[in-house]
N, C-alpha and C positions, 0 to 999 in steps of 0.2 A: 504492500499499499504504497503509495508516495503523498507527502504534505505538500496538499494544492495552498499554493501562496500566491496571490493574485497582486497584478503590479499594475499600477494604474497614475496618472497625473494628465494635467492638462498639457495643451501645444505646448513646444517650446521649456518642457520642464526637464527635459533631459532623460527620457525614459528607455531610449532604443541605448546607449549608452549604457543606462543604468542595467538592464536587461542584461546585455553584453559582462559585465561583470557577476553577475551571479553564473552566468556560465562558467567563467575561469574560476569560482568557486565548487565545480561540481555537479550545479543545480542542471536539471534539463528544462529547456525554456518552448513554451509555444506561444504564436506570436499570432494575434485575432485576425490583424491586417496581412499577414502572409497568409492566412488560412485563407483570408477571401478571394488575394490573389490566386491559389491554387484552384478555389471554386470557380473563377472568372476567366481561368486560361484554357486553352485548346483542350478537351477531351474531360475538364471541371462538369464537377456534378449541377451548378447552376446554369450552364452554360441553355440547354435544351428548356429549364423552366422560363429564363429570363426570355427566351425569341419569341417562344408562346404570347410572354406577356408585352414586350416591347421590341419587336423583330429588329427594328433601326439602330438597335444597342448593340446590337451583333454584329463583329466582321471578321471575317477570314476566321470563324469557330471559335473564337474570344467574346468576351463581354467587354466593349469598350465603357472605364469609369469616366471619362470627361462627358462620352455619351450620356450616361447613367446620370449626372450632372444636371446637363445641360434640362434633361428628363425633367427631374425632380426640381428645377426653379421655375417651369414653365407647366406645373401640376401638381398640387398639391395634396392630391393621394397617393400619385406614384410611390414617394418612400415607404409609407406604410405596406404597398404593395411589395416592394424588394424588399423590404425587411422579412413579409412574412414568408418568402424563399429563401432570403438567404441564412439568416437566425436558424432557424432548424440545422441546416446544412452545418455549419460554422459549428452546433453544440455535435454533431454528430463526429465531425474532425476533432474536436478537441477532445472527447470521448474513445476514439480511436486511438488517439496520442496516449491519453492515461492509461487504456488498457497494456498497452506494448513499452513504457517506460520503465526501466529500472531502477531511474535514480529516488533517493531518497526523498531529494523535494522536487517539485516542479514548480517553476514559474509561469504562471500565466498573465502574458503583455496584452492587457485587453483596456484599449483607450477609454472606452465609455463603461467600466464595469459599472460604477454606482448606476451612472445613470442607463442602465438597463436591467437592476437588479441581481448582476452575477456575482456581486458577492456571496449572497447565500450559499453556492458551490464552494466556497472556500474556504479553506482552515484557516486563512489571517491575509489581511491586504497590506500592502508595503504602496506607501503613496510616494512618488517623486515631488521635491518640491523647491520653486527657487523665489526669491520677492518679483515682483511684478514688472520691474524697470528691464530685469536680468533678461527675462519669461521675453517680454517685446522683443529687445535688441536681438538676443539670439531667434527669433522667427523671421524678423526684417531681416538679419542678416543673411539668410538663406537666398533671399533674392528671388524665389517662386511665390511670394504671397504679397498683395496688398495690404496697406493696413486696415484700410475697410472689411479686406477679406477675414484677416487677421479678428477681427472683432467680430464680424458673425460668426465664426468658428468658437471665439470664447462665449459667446452669447447662447450657445447650444451646448456648453460644457457648464455641468457645476461646479460654482465656485472652489477654488484649490482651497481656500480654507475650510470650506464645509468637509473637501474630501480628507483634508489632514485630521481635522475633529474624528472623524468616522473610520482613519486607518488604524492597523495594529503596531506599525511601525512608519517612520515618516523619515524618509531620504530628503537630506539638504543637498541639493547639487551645486552648489557655488562652486567647487573646484572638486577638480575629478581625484585627488586624492581623498579627500572629505568624503564624496560618495561612496568610495571605494572602501575608505576604513568604514561605514557604517555596514555598507551591503554584506562585509566580512560579518558585521557583530550581530547583524539580523539572522547571517545561515547560522551563527555560533549559536544564537539562543534556541532557535529551531532544531537543530540538533541536539541540544541538553536536553532539550524538551522531547524529543523523539525517543530519547536514550534513557531517559525516566520512565516514560509512557509504559 
C-alpha cells in the first residue's frame, strides 16, 4: 500500500520543480496534466468521446487543447461536458498507476486538487507556496501569458492562503535549497509515520 500525498499549489508557485524533488527522495510521481496529455494523444482514451462531442477539436488523431480552449471560451456549457469525459478517465489512469507502483510514497501532482474535492482520496496534502509578488514575476517571466490571462487563471483557483490553511504540509518555494530541505523533511515525517503504523 502506497502513502498518497497530494501536491498542489496555484500557478507559478513552483509545483513541478517541487514534484521533481519528491522523485529525488525516492517517491513515485503521478502528474494529472501528463495524464490528460496521454488521454488526448493519438490512441488516448479521450480522443473518441471528444471527437463525438466536438469533432473540430480532434486533428490527426489527437485532441487539440488550443481548440478546446477556444470552444470553452465560446460556449459556457462546454467545460462541464469536457470534464464529464476527462475526469473519470483521469481517475482510471490514477488508479492504474497506484495499482502498479511499488514506492512507499506516491505524490499526486494535481493543480486543482482542492477545487475538485480530490483531497478526499489522499492520505495527506502538501501545498507549494510563495508570496504573490514572486508568483506573478515567475509566471510573467515565462513569456507565455499576459497579465490578464494570469488574473483569469488566478480567479479560477482557490486563494493560496486558503490552500495553505487546509494543507497538512506547506512547502515555501522562495529558494530551491529551502524547498528541497522542506521536501526532505516532509518525506522523513511520512516515512517515520509509516514505520510506526
